[in-house]
N, C-alpha and C positions, 0 to 999 in steps of 0.2 A: 423325805419322810416327814409327816406331820405327827407331832407327839404332844402329850400333855393336855389333850382336849377331852371334852365330852362328845364322843362320836355317835351320831345318830345312825345306827345300823337299822336295817329294815324292820326288825322286831323289838329292838330295845336300844336304850342309850347306854353306851359303854363308858363308864367313868375311867379316867386315866387312860383314854383310848389312843390309838395310833393308826396311821395309814402308811403303808409302804407304796410309793409311787415310782414307776419306771416306764420310760418310753410311752408316756401319755396315758398309762393305764394304772388302775389300782391293782397292786399285786397281792397285798395282804392287808387284813383288817384285824386288829386285836386290842387287848387291854393289858395293863400291867407293864412289866419291863419290855421295852421295845427292842427290836433287833439293833445291832450296831450300824453306824453309818451317819452321814450328814442328816440333820433334821432341823425342822422349824418347830420350836416349842411355843404352843399357843396359849399357855398359861391358864388352863381351865375353861377356855372359850368353847362354845358349842360348834361342832363341825357337822355340816349337813350337806346333802347332795346339791349340786347346782340347780337353781330354780328353772322350771320349764313353763313358759307363758304361752298358752295356746290362743290367746286373743289380745292383740296389741296393735294399735294404729300408728304409733310413733312415740317420739320422745326426744329430749335434748334439742328442741326447736325443729326437729325434722319429722316429716310426715311420710308414711309409706305410700300415700297417694300421689306424692309429688313427681315421681319419676326421676328426680335428681339424684345421682349417685352419692353426692356428698351428704345430702339430707338423709338418705336412706341409711348410710353408715353412721351418721350422727345419732340417729334413733337407736341403732343396734348397740353402739358403744355406750350410750347413756344407760340403757337397761343392763348391759353387761357389768357396768360398775356397781350396780345394785344386786349383783348375784345371779342374774338371768343368763345362763350359759346356753340355753336352747330356747328359740322363740319362733312363733308363727306370725307372719306379717299379715295383718287384717286390712281389708279395703272396704270402705263404705259404698253404698249404692251410687252408681254412676251409669251413664249410657254405656252400652256394651262395647262400643269402639274405644271409649275412654278406659274402661276396665282392662281391655286387651293391651292398650298401650302401657298402663301401669304394671300389668303383669310381666310385660317384656322386660322392664327395668328390674323388677324383683327377681325374675328368673336367674339373673346373673348372680344375685346374692345367694340364691338356693344352690346354684352350681358351685359357688365358692365356699359353701358350707357356713355362710354367715347367718342365714336363717334356714329353718327346717321345712319351710313350705309357705303356702299362701292360703288365707281364709277369705272367702267372699261373703261378707255380711250383707246380703242383698244381691241384686235388686228385687228378689222375689219375696217381698215382705208386705205386711199390711199397712195401708195408708193410715189407718186408725191408730196403729201402734208403731209408727215409723220413727218416733223419737228424733234423733239428730241426723236423719237421712232425708235427702231432698225428695219430696213427694213426686216431683216431675220426673225423677229417674226410675221410679218403681214400675215393675212389670209383672204380669202373670207368667209363670214358667211354662215353657214348651220345649219339646225334645230338641228341635233345631237350635234354639238359643243356647240351651245347656251344652249341646255338642260343640257349638262354636266356642264357648268359654273353655271347655275342657281341652279342645284342640289348641287354643291359644295358650293355655297354661302349660302344655307339654309335660304333663306329669307333676307339675309343681303345686297344683291345687290340692290341699289336704282336707279342706272343710268348706261347706257352703251352708249358710243359714237361710232358711226360708220359712214362710207361713203356710202351713199345710192346708188351711181352709181355702186358699186361693184355687181358682179353677186350674186343674192340672197339678196341684200341689203334691198329692200322694204319689202320682205317677212320677213326678220329678224326684221325690225321695227314693223311689225304687231305682230310677235311672242312675242317680248318684251313687247309691250303695253298690249297685252292680258294677259301677266303674271304679270302685275302690276308693271313693271319696266319702269322708264322714258327712252324713246328712244331719244337720243340726236344726232344731225347731226354735224359732225365736221371732221377736217382733210380730207377734201373732195375736189376733183377737178371737181365735178359735175356741169353741167350747170343747168339753171333754170328748164328745162323740166325734169330733173332727180331728182330735189329737191322736186317739188310739189307733186308727187305721194307718197313720203315718209311721207310728212306732212299729206296727206289724210289718210295714213295707220296708223297714230298715233304718229308720232314724235312731240315733244312739246318743245324742247330746241335746241338752237344754241350754240354749244360749242365754247367758246371764239371767238365770232364773229370777223371777219376780219383776225384773226390769224389762220394759218394752213388751209387756204381755198383759192380757186380761187378768184382773186381780182374782185372787182366791175368794170364793164365796161359799158359805156353808150349804147352800142349796144348788150351786153349780160350781164344781171345783176348777173348771177351766183348765188351761195348760199347766198352771202351777201344781194343782192337785194331781192331775194325770201324770205329769212328768216326774214329780218328786216321788210318787207312789210306785212307779214302774221300775223294777229291778234292772231292766235293760238300759236305762238311761243314766248317763253321766251328767251331773248338774254343775254348771259353771256358777260361781258366786263372785261378785265384785266386792272384795273385802276391804273397802276403804272406810267403812262405817259411815258413809254418806249415802251411797246407793241403797244400803241395807243397814237396818238397826242391828246392833250386836246380838240381841235376842233372836232376831230372824235368822241371822247367820248361824247361830248355835242350834236352833231348832232344825234348820235345813241340813246342816252338816251332820248332826247327830242322827237324823232319820236316814239320810243317804249313806252315811258311814264312810270309812276310808276307801272302799272300793268304788265309790260312785261320786266323790266330791273332788272338784278341781277349782282352785282359786285362780282367777285371772285378773289382769289389770284393766283391760279395755282402755288402756292409756292412749292419749292423743299427744300431739306434738308439744304441748305446753308442759309435759312431764319433765321434771328436772330442769325447768326453765322458769323465767320470771312470769308473774301475773301480767295480763294484758289481753289484746285482741288477737285471736288466731283463727285459722280455718280448719274445719273438719270436713273433708270433701269439698263441696261447693258452698257450705254454710258457714257463717261467721259465728265464732264462739268467744265469749268473754270468760276470762279466768280471774277469779278473785279469791284470795286466801286459799289457792290451790283447788278450788271447786270450779269445774267447767260447765257453763250453761250456754244455751243458744242465745245469741244477741237479740233475736227476734221475739222470743216468747219466754225465756228463762228456763226452758226444759233442760234437764241434765244432759250433757253432751260428752259422753265418755268420761274419763277421769284423768287425774295426774298421779295415779298410783304407781308404785313400783312393787316388785314381788317381795322384797325384803319387808316393806311396810305391811303388805298383805299377810305375810307370815307372822309378824309381830301382832297385828290386829286380831288374828285368829286366836293366838295364845293369850294375849293380855286384854283384848277387848271382848272377844267372844268366850274366853275362858276355856278353850279346848287344850288338849294335851299337845306337847311338842311333837310327838310322833304323828298325831293327826295333821299337824301343820306340814310335816315332812311329806306325808303321803299326798296331801292336797296341793303342794307346790312342786313336787318332783315325781313321786312314785306313780300316782294315778295318771298325771299328764303323759308320762312316758308310756304307760300301758295304752292309753287312748290313741297315741300317735304310732303305736307299734314299734317303739324303739327301746323298750325296757330291757332288751338283750344287749343294749349298748350304753345306756345312761339312765339316770333317775334314781339311783341308789348308791350307797357306799358299800360296795360288794366286790370281792376279788374278781378280776376279769373285765370289769366295766371301765369305760372311759373315765379319766380323772377329772370330772367336773365337780368342784368342791367349793363350798362357801364356809368361811370361818366367821361366825357371828360373835360379837363381843358380849359382855354381860348385860347390855341393854338390847340384845338381839339385833344389832346393826352390823352390816358387813364390814369386817376389818381386812379380810383377804379373800380374793376370788381366784380360783384356779379353773381354767377352761382347757380341756383336752391336754392336761398336764403342764400348761404354761400359765404363769401368773399374769393376771390382768393388771397392767401397770397403774391405771388410774382407778383407785378403789373408792375414792371419796373421803370425807373427813373422819369417818369412824376410826376408833382405835381400840385395842384390846383392853384398855382400862375402862371402857364404857362411856367415853365421851363421844360427841358427834351430834349432828342435826339431820333430821329427815326432811327432804324437800317436799315429799308427797303428804297428802292429808293422812293424819293418823289419829285414831281414837283409842279409848280405853284408858 
């Protein structure tokens, strides 16, 4: 049992709250005098659902593109220490055969319930807005190629990001949606008139809104205006306060609201690791002061963000409510992935995925599927500790 905390229930924060946990599940949630039994008193700390990261490329020195089992688990464990109890492993653009090889390694983690699925960020994206993707690996989508990827994924592919203005883009969105895969729009130079048909065809996510897409203009809203304005679209925000200014985060999150806003890390292998030279897919990346940029041209190349820092940044940098942050890091991602009946909230009957945040909103304790994560990092309930990811506010 966890007692003595400020428990972030789905609709309100319970002061002097408690959770009864048994057999890996939350059995009761309440406030005031707790039931009898063994308990962990968290001394007024904030208790939130385990974070769910739907867009992550690696961490702890490990990349999800590597295919190396040790690297893959290093990335998973690194983010788990920061409170991410559910994550999607993202792959950057690569030749189809290479993506199939990478997915083969990741499928084992999916089968072992270490990650919740695979996200293919490309290769069906715009060369003009490809960011930290190798232009030589980019393709226009076609039915046969998508079928080959879906077959290789064996049900593990949960999301595919593409640019709808490419030849075959809208058809590809429809094919993915009909296959039960989330079709996300990103790395796109499309104008509004090219975005709307893709949403009508079944696209439901804006991949890291603002980043890797045609900018918003008052006479041509482009993908940012079209996607942020459409109630059918969930918007991803990289809340490191480097990719997006706090005011932009606040404007987007307030407009989209709790039911449409998801915070992501877009983290690469340098997350929770030292500055230096790394690879993102086939491209070299320099990391200085926690900011990752392409060695070739200085373009932003993913992040070194963790979900606990994203949570803090939304509350302290963008000045949103704690429950807004809970929904953006847990509740809405769970709904997006179709797992809200299992996780994503502190509610009786759900899996005991829990993060205890100290008074500085840093993770002091992490519970995944009812078991304590042994390596939690330096934070303590007294409010000390240091975040390795970029933090603003």
